[in-house]
Backbone bond lengths (Angstrom), bond angles and torsions (degrees), N, CA, C in turn:
res aa  C-N    CA-C-N  psi(-1)  N-CA   C-N-CA  omega(-1)  CA-C   N-CA-C  phi
1 X - - - 1.416 - - 1.526 113.00 -
2 X 1.312 117.12 -20.13 1.451 120.21 -178.04 1.520 112.36 -92.21
3 X 1.327 117.15 7.46 1.465 120.91 179.94 1.507 109.31 -94.12
4 X 1.365 115.56 146.86 1.482 117.30 176.52 1.488 111.79 -71.15
5 X 1.318 117.54 163.42 1.465 125.84 -176.20 1.565 112.73 -48.08
6 X 1.321 115.13 -46.88 1.420 119.31 -176.18 1.538 112.96 -59.41
7 X 1.344 114.28 -41.22 1.505 120.20 -178.77 1.507 108.64 -69.16
8 X 1.326 118.73 -43.32 1.460 121.58 179.68 1.528 110.32 -62.31
9 X 1.318 118.76 -36.05 1.473 121.78 177.02 1.511 110.09 -66.41
10 X 1.319 117.82 -42.26 1.468 120.76 175.88 1.521 112.00 -57.72
11 X 1.330 116.62 -45.55 1.440 122.09 178.07 1.535 112.10 -57.22
12 X 1.349 112.32 -47.73 1.467 116.51 -178.97 1.536 109.62 -65.05
13 X 1.306 119.47 -41.08 1.476 123.26 177.52 1.543 110.90 -56.04
14 X 1.347 115.20 -42.69 1.482 120.11 176.68 1.521 111.89 -63.33
15 X 1.297 115.83 -42.50 1.486 121.56 -179.58 1.533 110.85 -60.80
16 X 1.356 116.14 -47.33 1.455 120.72 -174.97 1.537 113.74 -80.64
17 X 1.351 117.41 -10.53 1.481 121.05 -172.60 1.546 110.92 -55.84
18 X 1.273 121.71 -40.92 1.476 122.99 -174.00 1.524 112.31 -90.79
19 X 1.308 119.82 -1.75 1.463 122.03 -175.97 1.539 108.47 -95.99
20 X 1.322 116.71 122.60 1.476 119.94 -179.43 1.515 113.58 -72.63
21 X 1.312 116.75 -43.91 1.499 120.03 -177.73 1.532 107.99 -128.99
22 X 1.338 113.73 72.61 1.452 119.46 179.71 1.507 110.79 -66.25
23 X 1.346 118.82 142.46 1.458 120.34 177.41 1.526 113.82 -71.78
24 X 1.311 113.75 -14.69 1.476 119.52 177.24 1.505 108.51 -127.65
25 X 1.308 117.60 138.42 1.419 121.73 -178.83 1.543 109.50 -114.61
26 X 1.305 115.44 141.59 1.452 122.85 178.65 1.515 106.85 -92.07
27 X 1.314 116.83 120.56 1.428 120.89 178.68 1.558 111.05 -73.66
28 X 1.327 114.23 155.55 1.460 117.46 179.44 1.569 109.96 -76.13
29 X 1.300 115.00 155.33 1.434 120.54 175.48 1.564 106.05 -82.96
30 X 1.303 116.56 132.97 1.437 120.95 179.96 1.561 109.00 -111.24
31 X 1.316 116.15 111.72 1.458 120.17 -179.05 1.556 107.91 -96.58
32 X 1.277 118.19 84.97 1.471 122.98 -178.48 1.554 107.67 -143.65
33 X 1.282 113.40 164.60 1.432 119.08 175.74 1.496 110.89 -70.06
34 X 1.321 119.83 150.62 1.462 120.29 176.61 1.520 112.28 -55.63
35 X 1.322 117.69 -37.96 1.469 120.56 176.72 1.485 112.77 -59.60
36 X 1.318 118.65 -45.15 1.474 122.62 178.63 1.505 110.26 -65.65
37 X 1.328 117.78 -41.65 1.495 119.41 179.93 1.550 111.82 -62.74
38 X 1.286 116.32 -42.34 1.449 120.77 179.55 1.515 111.43 -65.75
39 X 1.359 115.76 -41.88 1.508 119.42 177.12 1.486 110.92 -60.52
40 X 1.326 119.10 -45.72 1.496 120.54 -177.17 1.514 109.37 -69.85
41 X 1.350 117.36 -38.12 1.466 118.74 178.59 1.533 111.60 -62.61
42 X 1.325 116.47 -36.59 1.451 120.48 176.78 1.559 111.75 -67.27
43 X 1.357 113.63 -43.18 1.462 118.79 177.71 1.486 113.88 -56.92
44 X 1.356 115.80 -38.80 1.467 121.42 -178.75 1.533 113.71 -86.31
45 X 1.355 116.01 -5.14 1.455 120.44 178.30 1.539 111.92 77.80
46 X 1.261 119.10 24.79 1.487 122.13 177.95 1.529 110.12 -69.75
47 X 1.312 115.99 153.84 1.455 121.82 177.54 1.506 112.62 -74.79
48 X 1.325 116.92 -28.87 1.442 120.39 -179.72 1.505 111.24 172.82
49 X 1.341 113.16 -168.53 1.466 121.21 -179.02 1.497 110.09 -129.35
50 X 1.331 118.11 138.93 1.416 124.00 172.49 1.535 106.40 -119.34
51 X 1.310 115.93 126.75 1.506 118.38 -176.49 1.506 109.19 -139.73
52 X 1.352 113.77 159.10 1.445 118.60 177.60 1.525 108.19 -131.11
53 X 1.314 115.50 138.86 1.430 121.71 -176.30 1.518 110.96 -62.87
54 X 1.365 115.58 134.73 1.473 121.31 175.72 1.517 110.97 -58.50
55 X 1.290 114.71 144.67 1.487 121.50 -179.89 1.514 114.96 75.64
56 X 1.354 117.70 1.25 1.470 118.61 -179.01 1.461 110.93 -74.17
57 X 1.377 117.83 156.15 1.415 124.78 179.42 1.516 111.66 -105.93
58 X 1.335 117.17 154.12 1.480 121.81 177.60 1.520 107.48 -72.05
59 X 1.319 115.61 129.47 1.471 121.71 178.50 1.499 108.29 -128.98
60 X 1.341 113.48 98.89 1.481 120.67 -175.16 1.548 109.64 -60.21
61 X 1.326 112.89 126.28 1.477 119.17 173.02 1.556 112.02 72.98
62 X 1.309 118.54 7.90 1.486 120.44 -177.77 1.453 111.44 -107.27
63 X 1.298 118.53 147.61 1.451 124.98 168.51 1.530 106.00 -107.25
64 X 1.334 115.14 84.21 1.442 121.04 -169.78 1.553 112.88 -87.69
65 X 1.311 117.33 -9.80 1.491 118.00 179.19 1.550 110.38 94.50
66 X 1.289 118.96 3.09 1.480 119.76 179.75 1.524 110.95 -77.85
67 X 1.337 115.73 -21.17 1.481 120.43 178.11 1.490 109.52 -94.03
68 X 1.369 113.15 144.56 1.432 119.95 177.29 1.499 107.11 -130.83
69 X 1.334 118.25 131.57 1.438 124.51 175.86 1.503 107.15 -115.03
70 X 1.314 118.09 128.45 1.443 121.48 178.69 1.536 107.77 -125.80
71 X 1.290 115.11 109.59 1.484 119.50 -179.36 1.512 108.39 -88.52
72 X 1.298 114.65 135.05 1.445 121.30 176.61 1.516 107.99 -100.56
73 X 1.274 113.19 112.67 1.473 119.52 -177.81 1.507 112.07 -81.84
74 X 1.245 118.69 99.37 1.488 121.69 177.49 1.517 104.85 -91.82
75 X 1.305 114.62 140.51 1.466 118.41 -177.12 1.504 111.96 -124.09
76 X 1.275 115.41 164.85 1.430 123.50 178.25 1.527 107.24 -154.81
77 X 1.333 115.39 130.16 1.461 118.73 176.85 1.552 107.24 -81.44
78 X 1.306 112.61 139.44 1.490 117.73 177.66 1.514 108.85 -123.96
79 X 1.299 114.87 156.04 1.449 124.44 -178.68 1.506 107.01 -118.35
80 X 1.344 116.39 130.85 1.473 119.34 175.57 1.475 106.95 -76.79
81 X 1.328 117.03 121.10 1.462 122.87 -177.61 1.516 110.74 -112.20
82 X 1.289 117.23 -7.37 1.468 120.17 179.27 1.515 111.43 174.26
83 X 1.299 115.48 -176.01 1.506 120.51 -179.89 1.493 107.61 -155.89
84 X 1.338 113.17 158.04 1.484 118.80 171.90 1.487 105.99 -100.85
85 X 1.357 117.42 136.36 1.454 121.26 -175.76 1.519 112.25 -66.31
86 X 1.312 112.35 151.15 1.464 120.89 179.09 1.484 108.01 -170.22
87 X 1.308 118.75 -138.51 1.463 121.46 -179.03 1.523 108.98 -120.71
88 X 1.251 125.27 84.18 1.481 128.28 -2.43 1.579 113.19 -84.73
89 X 1.322 117.20 -16.47 1.437 121.61 174.07 1.507 109.87 -145.48
90 X 1.338 118.16 152.98 1.446 121.61 -179.51 1.539 110.55 -90.79
91 X 1.309 116.60 -44.20 1.460 120.86 -177.64 1.527 110.00 -153.86
92 X 1.323 114.29 149.27 1.495 120.60 174.07 1.569 104.90 -90.21
93 X 1.299 113.58 143.14 1.483 120.16 175.05 1.544 105.21 -105.12
94 X 1.340 115.84 117.11 1.471 117.67 -174.42 1.520 111.80 -120.26
95 X 1.297 114.73 158.67 1.439 120.82 178.81 1.487 111.89 -152.96
96 X 1.322 116.32 -172.63 1.470 121.42 -176.95 1.515 105.70 -145.47
97 X 1.332 113.76 153.47 1.469 120.81 177.61 1.493 113.76 -86.61
98 X 1.312 115.79 133.28 1.464 123.18 174.86 1.506 106.56 -145.32
99 X 1.338 113.73 121.72 1.477 118.55 -179.41 1.467 115.86 56.90
100 X 1.360 115.76 34.76 1.436 121.32 178.04 1.548 114.49 80.68
101 X 1.310 118.19 1.54 1.474 123.60 179.90 1.522 108.68 -108.80
102 X 1.345 116.21 141.11 1.451 120.43 173.04 1.536 107.33 -88.74
103 X 1.331 115.55 115.25 1.466 120.73 -176.38 1.563 108.26 -103.96
104 X 1.333 115.13 132.95 1.454 121.38 176.82 1.526 109.65 -62.25
105 X 1.364 115.52 136.18 1.449 120.86 177.53 1.516 111.38 -114.09
106 X 1.369 117.52 -50.24 1.450 118.35 -172.24 1.521 110.68 -171.51
107 X 1.319 115.05 166.91 1.461 121.54 164.85 1.574 106.65 -96.68
108 X 1.268 115.20 141.33 1.461 120.51 179.71 1.541 107.79 -120.10
109 X 1.324 114.00 113.78 1.491 119.84 -179.37 1.548 111.40 -111.85
110 X 1.270 118.46 -35.49 1.428 120.93 -171.72 1.543 113.48 -82.98
111 X 1.293 115.54 159.53 1.460 121.61 172.71 1.560 116.24 92.23
112 X 1.332 116.11 4.26 1.437 119.19 -179.64 1.516 110.77 -106.69
113 X 1.319 117.62 109.08 1.440 120.92 169.85 1.509 107.37 -72.25
114 X 1.315 120.70 157.57 1.480 121.33 -175.52 1.519 114.23 -52.71
115 X 1.284 119.03 -43.79 1.473 120.70 -177.93 1.543 110.70 -64.16
116 X 1.342 118.12 -38.94 1.457 121.17 179.57 1.514 108.21 -71.26
117 X 1.323 118.89 -37.77 1.441 121.74 179.74 1.522 110.11 -59.76
118 X 1.351 114.70 -42.53 1.491 118.80 -178.75 1.564 109.20 -67.89
119 X 1.326 116.21 -42.96 1.463 119.83 179.81 1.571 111.52 -60.93
120 X 1.331 116.34 -45.52 1.455 119.61 178.56 1.511 110.15 -62.78
121 X 1.327 119.10 -46.38 1.429 122.69 179.75 1.550 113.15 -60.01
122 X 1.295 116.72 -33.63 1.469 120.09 -179.48 1.568 109.51 -67.73
123 X 1.307 117.39 -24.05 1.471 119.36 177.76 1.509 112.69 -76.40
124 X 1.331 119.30 -12.81 1.474 121.96 178.13 1.524 113.55 -76.07
125 X 1.322 115.83 -22.54 1.451 121.04 -174.14 1.565 109.54 -56.72
126 X 1.288 115.92 126.44 1.451 121.85 179.23 1.519 115.52 84.42
127 X 1.339 117.00 -3.97 1.482 119.56 -178.55 1.569 112.35 -101.07
128 X 1.350 116.15 -5.67 1.426 118.79 -177.75 1.525 112.91 -60.64
129 X 1.312 115.02 141.99 1.450 122.20 177.14 1.522 109.89 -130.96
130 X 1.343 118.34 163.66 1.475 122.60 -176.71 1.513 112.27 -94.00
131 X 1.309 119.72 -12.76 1.458 122.00 -178.56 1.553 111.12 -109.96
132 X 1.299 116.05 149.66 1.434 120.78 178.82 1.501 111.05 -75.23
133 X 1.319 119.11 125.88 1.476 121.87 -178.65 1.547 112.70 -78.63
134 X 1.339 117.63 -16.53 1.462 120.80 -178.03 1.500 110.58 -85.52
135 X 1.313 115.92 140.36 1.477 120.78 178.40 1.573 109.92 -86.13
136 X 1.337 115.48 -11.92 1.456 116.64 -175.35 1.545 113.57 -140.77
137 X 1.327 117.20 32.38 1.468 122.11 -178.89 1.522 108.53 -56.56
138 X 1.359 116.88 125.95 1.498 117.36 176.12 1.505 110.89 -63.45
139 X 1.358 114.41 162.19 1.449 118.81 177.93 1.481 109.43 -66.55
140 X 1.308 114.57 154.23 1.515 122.47 -179.62 1.507 108.03 -58.72
141 X 1.333 115.07 143.60 1.450 122.65 175.52 1.524 106.58 -104.62
142 X 1.327 112.45 153.67 1.476 117.11 174.67 1.507 108.56 -80.15
143 X 1.283 115.18 140.50 1.473 121.15 178.36 1.515 111.72 -99.23
144 X 1.275 119.60 151.43 1.454 123.90 -176.72 1.535 110.69 -117.52
145 X 1.320 118.37 21.68 1.462 121.37 -172.03 1.500 111.42 -105.27
146 X 1.342 117.49 130.37 1.445 126.10 172.08 1.499 117.50 36.18
147 X 1.351 114.17 -127.84 1.513 119.89 -173.71 1.494 111.58 -67.95
148 X 1.324 119.57 -18.05 1.472 121.90 -177.80 1.544 110.23 -84.89
149 X 1.326 118.19 -1.44 1.461 121.91 -173.68 1.540 108.58 -56.05
150 X 1.348 115.15 123.69 1.438 118.28 176.12 1.525 113.40 91.62
151 X 1.322 118.61 -6.49 1.476 121.46 178.40 1.486 108.90 -107.45
152 X 1.354 116.30 152.79 1.454 120.90 178.25 1.525 109.33 -63.52
153 X 1.323 116.27 142.80 1.412 119.86 176.09 1.522 108.88 -72.42
154 X 1.313 115.61 135.31 1.469 120.67 -176.15 1.533 109.22 -91.22
155 X 1.303 116.26 143.17 1.460 123.81 177.98 1.512 108.28 -119.96
156 X 1.296 116.24 125.97 1.483 120.12 175.22 1.517 106.24 -106.39
157 X 1.293 116.84 134.11 1.480 120.89 -177.64 1.497 109.72 -99.02
158 X 1.285 113.07 134.24 1.498 117.74 -178.48 1.500 108.26 -131.20
């Protein structure tokens, strides 16, 4: 525990040297600027970077600041193509455009406090259509909730 990071890594490398399929792998040390590391992580689509300051010591149970976590926020614009009914809706059905087609991405249920849910639902008025806007909407799933048990889940298109 009193050895710096580089020495502890050398020790681990020696331990894993003779093991063909170790259950734990030692990552390589990357000597690059933070700017270059972030650029490459973005290029490869990584979620982020976790790094530890050179020369740092192991501190059991401590948050000493030697670790750095850098989250790369990748974004995607989504379009609301429909919703499942509820009070006032259960979930939004969202997608994204690719090659001129609206592709289904996911149902979004979380993150709506009641007042926001009502505000969002009020924006659907007058936007309903009879045809599905998604070119790849998955088949309806059976729901297991309350009075709808055993009935197909309904999708309203907006």
